[in-house]
TIPA-199006 format. One record per atom (N, C-alpha, C, CB): y, z, x; atom name. Coordinates in Angstrom, 2 decimals, padded with zeros to 5 digits. Glycine has a CB too. Example, Ala and Ser with C-alpha at 12.3 -4.5 7.8 and 13.67 -1.06 7.14 Angstrom:
# residues 2
y/z/x/vokol
-005.69/007.80/013.19/N
-004.50/007.80/012.30/CA
-003.30/007.80/013.20/C
-004.47/009.05/011.31/CB
-002.25/007.08/012.85/N
-001.06/007.14/013.67/CA
000.03/007.87/012.90/C
-000.60/005.72/014.08/CB
# end
This chain:
# residues 128
y/z/x/vokol
-002.95/-012.62/027.40/N
-002.16/-011.51/027.02/CA
-002.58/-010.27/027.67/C
-002.18/-011.35/025.61/CB
-001.68/-009.42/028.09/N
-002.19/-008.20/028.82/CA
-002.36/-007.21/027.78/C
-001.24/-007.67/029.98/CB
-003.11/-006.16/028.49/N
-003.50/-005.01/027.52/CA
-002.15/-004.54/026.83/C
-004.26/-003.69/028.34/CB
-001.29/-004.19/027.51/N
-000.05/-003.70/027.14/CA
000.71/-004.46/025.98/C
000.74/-003.68/028.34/CB
000.72/-005.90/026.32/N
001.33/-006.72/025.15/CA
000.55/-006.65/023.86/C
001.43/-008.21/025.53/CB
-000.99/-006.62/024.16/N
-001.75/-006.77/022.89/CA
-001.47/-005.51/022.16/C
-003.34/-007.01/023.09/CB
-001.48/-004.27/022.73/N
-001.22/-002.99/022.18/CA
000.13/-002.89/021.42/C
-001.27/-002.00/023.28/CB
001.16/-003.42/022.25/N
002.58/-003.47/021.64/CA
002.55/-004.36/020.53/C
003.68/-003.95/022.63/CB
001.94/-005.49/020.49/N
001.93/-006.34/019.30/CA
001.19/-005.68/018.08/C
001.27/-007.68/019.65/CB
000.20/-005.04/018.26/N
-000.45/-004.36/017.23/CA
000.30/-003.08/016.74/C
-001.80/-004.03/017.70/CB
001.04/-002.49/017.81/N
001.87/-001.23/017.34/CA
003.01/-001.74/016.45/C
002.51/-000.35/018.63/CB
003.61/-002.87/016.75/N
004.68/-003.31/016.04/CA
004.21/-003.76/014.50/C
005.34/-004.48/016.86/CB
002.87/-004.19/014.45/N
002.43/-004.67/013.13/CA
002.24/-003.35/012.36/C
001.05/-005.61/013.18/CB
001.64/-002.16/013.08/N
001.56/-000.82/012.39/CA
002.85/-000.40/011.91/C
001.03/000.24/013.30/CB
003.95/-000.55/012.79/N
005.17/-000.01/012.31/CA
005.64/-000.77/011.02/C
006.22/-000.07/013.42/CB
005.35/-002.01/010.99/N
005.79/-002.76/009.73/CA
005.03/-002.19/008.66/C
005.56/-004.34/009.79/CB
003.60/-002.11/008.77/N
002.84/-001.53/007.58/CA
003.40/-000.27/007.28/C
001.34/-001.36/007.81/CB
003.68/000.60/008.22/N
003.98/002.01/007.84/CA
005.43/001.99/007.12/C
003.97/003.02/009.20/CB
006.28/001.17/007.49/N
007.55/000.81/006.65/CA
007.25/000.42/005.35/C
008.34/-000.28/007.24/CB
006.34/-000.47/005.08/N
005.91/-001.06/003.80/CA
005.28/000.13/002.95/C
004.83/-002.30/004.05/CB
004.53/000.73/003.58/N
003.81/002.02/002.93/CA
004.97/003.03/002.45/C
002.75/002.85/004.10/CB
005.92/003.20/003.23/N
007.12/004.16/002.96/CA
007.56/003.67/001.46/C
008.48/004.00/004.21/CB
007.98/002.34/001.52/N
008.55/001.57/000.40/CA
007.70/001.83/-000.75/C
008.65/000.05/000.69/CB
006.33/001.36/-000.56/N
005.45/001.36/-001.70/CA
005.27/002.94/-002.30/C
003.99/000.69/-001.22/CB
005.39/003.97/-001.40/N
005.28/005.20/-001.97/CA
006.43/005.63/-002.86/C
005.09/006.10/-000.97/CB
007.72/005.21/-002.41/N
008.87/005.30/-003.38/CA
008.66/004.64/-004.59/C
010.08/004.77/-002.85/CB
008.25/003.28/-004.52/N
008.20/002.49/-005.70/CA
007.07/003.01/-006.51/C
008.05/001.01/-005.41/CB
005.97/003.60/-006.07/N
004.95/004.10/-006.94/CA
005.56/005.43/-007.85/C
003.64/004.51/-005.97/CB
006.27/006.08/-007.14/N
006.91/007.30/-007.81/CA
007.94/006.77/-008.98/C
007.75/008.24/-006.64/CB
008.54/005.60/-008.66/N
009.48/004.97/-009.71/CA
008.55/004.48/-010.88/C
010.37/003.68/-009.06/CB
007.43/003.69/-010.40/N
006.60/003.14/-011.48/CA
005.94/004.15/-012.25/C
005.60/002.23/-010.97/CB
005.48/005.17/-011.68/N
004.97/006.28/-012.50/CA
005.79/006.92/-013.53/C
004.60/007.27/-011.68/CB
007.02/007.05/-013.09/N
008.10/007.57/-013.96/CA
008.32/006.72/-015.18/C
009.40/007.66/-013.19/CB
008.41/005.42/-014.72/N
008.59/004.39/-015.72/CA
007.56/004.40/-016.96/C
008.51/003.07/-014.99/CB
006.22/004.50/-016.32/N
005.09/004.38/-017.36/CA
005.10/005.60/-018.07/C
003.66/004.13/-016.76/CB
005.48/006.66/-017.46/N
005.47/007.94/-018.32/CA
006.61/007.92/-019.42/C
005.68/009.26/-017.35/CB
007.61/007.13/-019.26/N
008.59/006.92/-020.03/CA
008.17/005.96/-021.26/C
009.65/006.43/-019.21/CB
007.25/005.12/-020.79/N
006.91/004.16/-021.77/CA
005.74/004.79/-022.54/C
006.57/002.77/-021.13/CB
004.92/005.59/-022.01/N
003.92/006.30/-022.76/CA
004.59/007.30/-023.68/C
002.94/006.99/-021.82/CB
005.81/007.78/-023.45/N
006.45/008.60/-024.24/CA
006.73/007.96/-025.63/C
007.62/009.00/-023.57/CB
006.95/006.66/-025.62/N
007.29/005.97/-026.77/CA
006.04/005.97/-027.73/C
007.77/004.54/-026.40/CB
004.94/006.32/-027.34/N
003.59/006.42/-028.28/CA
003.22/005.16/-028.89/C
003.75/007.44/-029.51/CB
003.71/003.94/-028.29/N
003.35/002.73/-029.00/CA
002.26/002.02/-028.17/C
004.62/001.80/-029.23/CB
001.69/002.52/-027.08/N
000.84/001.67/-026.41/CA
-000.25/002.44/-025.63/C
001.63/000.81/-025.52/CB
-001.56/002.51/-025.88/N
-002.35/003.25/-025.28/CA
-002.98/002.51/-023.85/C
-003.33/003.62/-026.33/CB
-002.58/001.32/-023.59/N
-002.81/000.75/-022.33/CA
-002.06/001.41/-021.18/C
-002.47/-000.64/-022.39/CB
-000.91/002.14/-021.38/N
-000.17/002.75/-020.44/CA
-000.95/003.84/-019.68/C
000.99/003.26/-021.06/CB
-001.86/004.53/-020.31/N
-002.58/005.57/-019.79/CA
-003.50/004.82/-018.60/C
-003.45/006.35/-021.01/CB
-003.88/003.48/-018.98/N
-004.71/002.80/-017.70/CA
-003.91/002.34/-016.69/C
-005.56/001.57/-018.05/CB
-002.72/002.12/-017.04/N
-001.64/001.70/-015.91/CA
-001.33/003.03/-014.88/C
-000.07/001.20/-016.75/CB
-001.21/004.19/-015.74/N
-000.95/005.33/-014.83/CA
-002.29/005.66/-013.99/C
-000.46/006.65/-015.72/CB
-003.54/005.45/-014.58/N
-004.64/005.52/-013.69/CA
-004.72/004.72/-012.43/C
-005.68/005.23/-014.38/CB
-004.27/003.31/-012.70/N
-004.19/002.38/-011.75/CA
-003.23/002.78/-010.67/C
-003.87/001.15/-012.33/CB
-002.02/003.40/-011.11/N
-001.18/003.75/-010.14/CA
-001.58/005.09/-009.38/C
000.12/003.82/-010.74/CB
-002.29/005.91/-009.88/N
-002.84/007.02/-009.14/CA
-003.92/006.48/-008.06/C
-003.51/008.06/-010.17/CB
-004.79/005.51/-008.46/N
-005.67/004.77/-007.52/CA
-004.86/004.14/-006.37/C
-006.46/003.65/-008.29/CB
-003.79/003.33/-006.50/N
-003.05/002.73/-005.71/CA
-002.44/003.89/-004.72/C
-002.07/001.90/-006.51/CB
-002.11/004.91/-005.20/N
-001.49/006.06/-004.32/CA
-002.57/006.50/-003.41/C
-000.94/007.36/-005.20/CB
-003.75/006.69/-004.03/N
-004.82/007.09/-003.07/CA
-005.28/005.94/-001.98/C
-006.07/007.53/-003.93/CB
-005.22/004.61/-002.30/N
-005.52/003.69/-001.47/CA
-004.29/003.68/-000.45/C
-005.83/002.39/-002.22/CB
-003.04/003.91/-000.75/N
-001.91/003.92/000.36/CA
-002.24/005.13/001.12/C
-000.33/004.00/-000.22/CB
-002.72/006.27/000.79/N
-002.88/007.32/001.74/CA
-004.06/006.96/002.67/C
-003.11/008.69/001.01/CB
-005.13/006.25/002.29/N
-006.23/005.88/003.04/CA
-005.71/004.86/004.14/C
-007.34/005.29/002.11/CB
-004.88/003.94/003.70/N
-004.35/002.91/004.69/CA
-003.46/003.46/005.76/C
-003.57/001.86/003.97/CB
-002.51/004.54/005.13/N
-001.87/005.32/006.03/CA
-002.57/006.03/007.14/C
-001.26/006.15/005.36/CB
-003.55/006.71/006.61/N
-004.49/007.53/007.42/CA
-005.20/006.55/008.53/C
-005.64/008.26/006.41/CB
-005.63/005.47/008.19/N
-006.25/004.55/009.15/CA
-005.27/004.06/010.14/C
-006.88/003.39/008.45/CB
-003.97/003.72/009.87/N
-003.05/003.23/010.58/CA
-002.63/004.43/011.86/C
-001.89/002.81/009.52/CB
-002.45/005.58/011.20/N
-002.16/006.64/012.17/CA
-003.30/006.94/013.11/C
-001.79/007.87/011.47/CB
-004.49/006.89/012.74/N
-005.65/006.92/013.51/CA
-005.74/005.91/014.51/C
-006.72/006.85/012.72/CB
-005.42/004.60/014.09/N
-005.65/003.56/015.10/CA
-004.32/003.60/016.04/C
-005.92/002.04/014.37/CB
-003.25/004.28/015.65/N
-002.12/004.33/016.63/CA
-002.61/005.61/017.58/C
-000.50/004.58/015.82/CB
-003.33/006.56/017.14/N
-003.52/007.63/018.08/CA
-004.59/006.96/019.08/C
-004.03/009.08/017.33/CB
-005.57/006.16/018.68/N
-006.35/005.46/019.59/CA
-005.79/004.62/020.52/C
-007.15/004.79/019.00/CB
-004.56/003.97/020.29/N
-003.78/003.09/021.19/CA
-003.27/004.07/022.27/C
-002.55/002.29/020.40/CB
-002.82/005.20/021.78/N
-002.10/006.15/022.82/CA
-003.12/006.57/023.75/C
-001.40/007.45/022.18/CB
-004.31/006.91/023.27/N
-005.36/007.42/024.18/CA
-005.76/006.25/025.24/C
-006.69/007.90/023.30/CB
-005.89/004.97/024.64/N
-006.20/003.97/025.50/CA
-005.15/003.68/026.56/C
-006.47/002.83/024.76/CB
-003.71/003.87/026.22/N
-002.85/003.63/027.34/CA
-002.91/004.78/028.42/C
-001.42/003.44/026.83/CB
-003.24/005.97/027.93/N
-003.40/007.05/028.85/CA
-004.52/006.85/029.84/C
-003.60/008.28/028.11/CB
-005.63/006.40/029.27/N
-006.79/006.27/029.98/CA
-006.71/004.92/030.63/C
-008.00/006.46/029.12/CB
-005.83/003.94/030.42/N
-005.79/002.71/031.20/CA
-006.90/001.78/030.95/C
-005.77/003.00/032.59/CB
-007.23/001.71/029.74/N
-008.46/000.79/029.15/CA
-008.10/-000.57/029.48/C
-008.70/000.88/027.46/CB
-009.19/-001.37/029.70/N
-009.19/-002.76/030.18/CA
-009.00/-003.61/028.71/C
-010.74/-003.14/031.09/CB
-008.47/-004.87/028.99/N
-008.26/-005.67/027.68/CA
-009.69/-006.00/026.89/C
-007.48/-007.14/028.07/CB
-010.64/-006.02/027.71/N
-012.15/-006.25/027.04/CA
-012.43/-005.01/026.17/C
-013.45/-006.39/028.26/CB
-011.95/-003.90/026.35/N
-012.34/-002.77/025.64/CA
-011.55/-002.62/024.29/C
-012.16/-001.57/026.53/CB
-010.59/-003.42/024.16/N
-009.63/-003.11/023.01/CA
-010.44/-003.69/021.75/C
-008.01/-003.86/023.22/CB
-010.53/-002.80/020.69/N
-011.27/-003.17/019.53/CA
-010.41/-003.90/018.60/C
-011.87/-002.02/018.89/CB
-010.39/-005.22/018.58/N
-009.67/-005.90/017.59/CA
-010.03/-006.00/016.31/C
-009.53/-006.98/017.90/CB
-011.44/-005.72/016.13/N
-012.10/-005.89/014.66/CA
-011.51/-004.72/013.70/C
-013.90/-005.74/014.74/CB
-011.30/-003.44/014.26/N
-010.66/-002.61/013.30/CA
-009.27/-003.05/012.79/C
-010.56/-001.32/013.87/CB
-008.46/-003.49/013.88/N
-007.01/-003.91/013.48/CA
-007.14/-005.16/012.43/C
-006.08/-004.39/014.92/CB
-007.95/-006.00/012.75/N
-008.36/-007.21/011.74/CA
-008.67/-006.80/010.46/C
-009.58/-008.00/012.18/CB
-009.61/-005.64/010.32/N
-010.07/-005.16/009.04/CA
-008.85/-004.46/008.39/C
-011.32/-004.18/009.18/CB
-007.92/-003.78/009.12/N
-006.73/-003.16/008.42/CA
-005.80/-004.15/008.00/C
-005.99/-002.18/009.27/CB
-005.59/-005.27/008.67/N
-004.63/-006.57/008.29/CA
-005.32/-007.05/006.83/C
-004.70/-008.01/009.66/CB
-006.65/-007.11/006.63/N
-007.19/-007.60/005.52/CA
-006.98/-006.58/004.38/C
-008.60/-007.94/005.76/CB
-007.20/-005.33/004.70/N
-007.07/-004.19/003.84/CA
-005.54/-004.28/003.29/C
-007.41/-002.76/004.67/CB
-004.65/-004.36/004.04/N
-003.14/-004.49/003.81/CA
-002.98/-005.65/002.79/C
-002.29/-004.80/005.24/CB
-003.47/-006.73/003.11/N
-003.26/-007.99/002.50/CA
-004.00/-007.77/000.92/C
-003.99/-009.29/003.54/CB
-005.10/-007.23/000.95/N
-005.75/-007.00/-000.31/CA
-004.85/-006.04/-001.18/C
-007.19/-006.40/-000.07/CB
-004.47/-004.97/-000.62/N
-003.56/-004.02/-001.24/CA
-002.37/-004.71/-001.93/C
-003.05/-003.03/-000.20/CB
-001.66/-005.54/-000.99/N
-000.46/-006.21/-001.56/CA
-000.76/-007.11/-002.77/C
000.19/-007.05/-000.49/CB
-001.95/-007.80/-002.63/N
-002.20/-008.55/-003.85/CA
-002.63/-007.84/-005.15/C
-003.19/-009.46/-003.54/CB
-003.27/-006.67/-005.03/N
-003.65/-005.89/-006.32/CA
-002.45/-005.05/-006.63/C
-005.00/-004.92/-006.15/CB
-001.54/-004.70/-005.66/N
-000.43/-003.97/-006.03/CA
000.58/-004.79/-006.94/C
000.22/-003.49/-004.79/CB
000.63/-005.93/-006.39/N
001.68/-006.96/-007.10/CA
001.19/-007.32/-008.50/C
001.84/-008.42/-006.23/CB
-000.10/-007.53/-008.68/N
-000.79/-007.64/-010.00/CA
-000.30/-006.36/-010.95/C
-002.49/-007.64/-009.74/CB
-000.69/-005.12/-010.30/N
-000.36/-003.95/-011.07/CA
001.13/-003.94/-011.55/C
-000.65/-002.70/-010.23/CB
002.06/-004.12/-010.62/N
003.43/-004.32/-011.00/CA
003.85/-005.10/-012.01/C
004.05/-004.73/-010.09/CB
003.22/-006.40/-012.02/N
003.44/-007.35/-012.98/CA
002.98/-006.86/-014.21/C
002.86/-008.57/-012.67/CB
001.83/-006.25/-014.39/N
001.24/-005.60/-015.69/CA
002.28/-004.69/-016.13/C
-000.19/-004.78/-015.49/CB
002.59/-003.83/-015.18/N
003.64/-002.87/-015.74/CA
004.70/-003.32/-016.41/C
004.18/-002.13/-014.82/CB
005.41/-004.28/-015.80/N
006.61/-004.91/-016.28/CA
006.43/-005.74/-017.49/C
007.18/-005.73/-015.24/CB
005.23/-006.38/-017.70/N
004.93/-006.95/-018.82/CA
004.72/-006.06/-020.00/C
003.90/-007.68/-018.59/CB
004.14/-004.93/-019.66/N
003.93/-003.78/-020.66/CA
005.19/-003.22/-021.26/C
003.21/-002.62/-019.99/CB
006.09/-003.06/-020.05/N
007.51/-002.67/-020.53/CA
008.12/-003.64/-021.36/C
008.46/-002.45/-019.42/CB
007.99/-004.90/-021.00/N
008.74/-005.90/-022.02/CA
008.00/-006.05/-023.33/C
008.90/-007.41/-021.40/CB
006.77/-005.94/-023.38/N
006.04/-005.99/-024.74/CA
006.60/-004.74/-025.53/C
004.31/-005.93/-024.58/CB
006.73/-003.57/-024.97/N
007.12/-002.26/-025.78/CA
008.73/-002.65/-026.31/C
007.07/-000.67/-024.63/CB
009.45/-003.10/-025.35/N
010.89/-003.46/-025.54/CA
010.95/-004.46/-026.77/C
011.53/-004.15/-024.15/CB
009.99/-005.48/-026.75/N
010.01/-006.50/-027.80/CA
009.72/-005.88/-029.10/C
009.03/-007.61/-027.52/CB
008.66/-004.99/-029.01/N
008.13/-004.35/-030.31/CA
009.21/-003.31/-030.94/C
006.69/-003.54/-029.99/CB
009.98/-002.71/-030.03/N
010.89/-001.74/-030.60/CA
012.13/-002.50/-031.12/C
011.27/-000.65/-029.53/CB
012.45/-003.65/-030.49/N
013.62/-004.36/-031.08/CA
013.51/-005.12/-032.10/C
014.18/-005.07/-030.31/CB
012.22/-005.30/-032.56/N
011.76/-006.23/-033.88/CA
011.69/-005.24/-035.03/C
010.16/-007.03/-033.71/CB
011.69/-003.92/-034.78/N
011.45/-002.89/-035.73/CA
012.73/-002.56/-036.37/C
010.83/-001.68/-035.11/CB
# end
């Protein structure tokens, strides 16, 4: 694989990740609003914990996004300097891939908890 091909492949993966991040940012806004509505019902103290977890995930997304943008800047510099294939740092990209996967896993669990919480509150209010 040539240097350009390797960089193009990683760039495409970055673009996918940035697209996912844009979606997650919108989704986090929605989920935060949903949790705030749930907390307005005054029926469950666990919602504050969910709101804190949402804020934590928002910070994680910002960190991931910053790392991806930094890596993209590095790629642009490499292309300008005509760096050889041996000089490409794959480790950083592999680490980002792991971070993205870990984020997806924890975020999926958080969303599940939010919707279970919403369902529990709906069940409680319908039985009253």
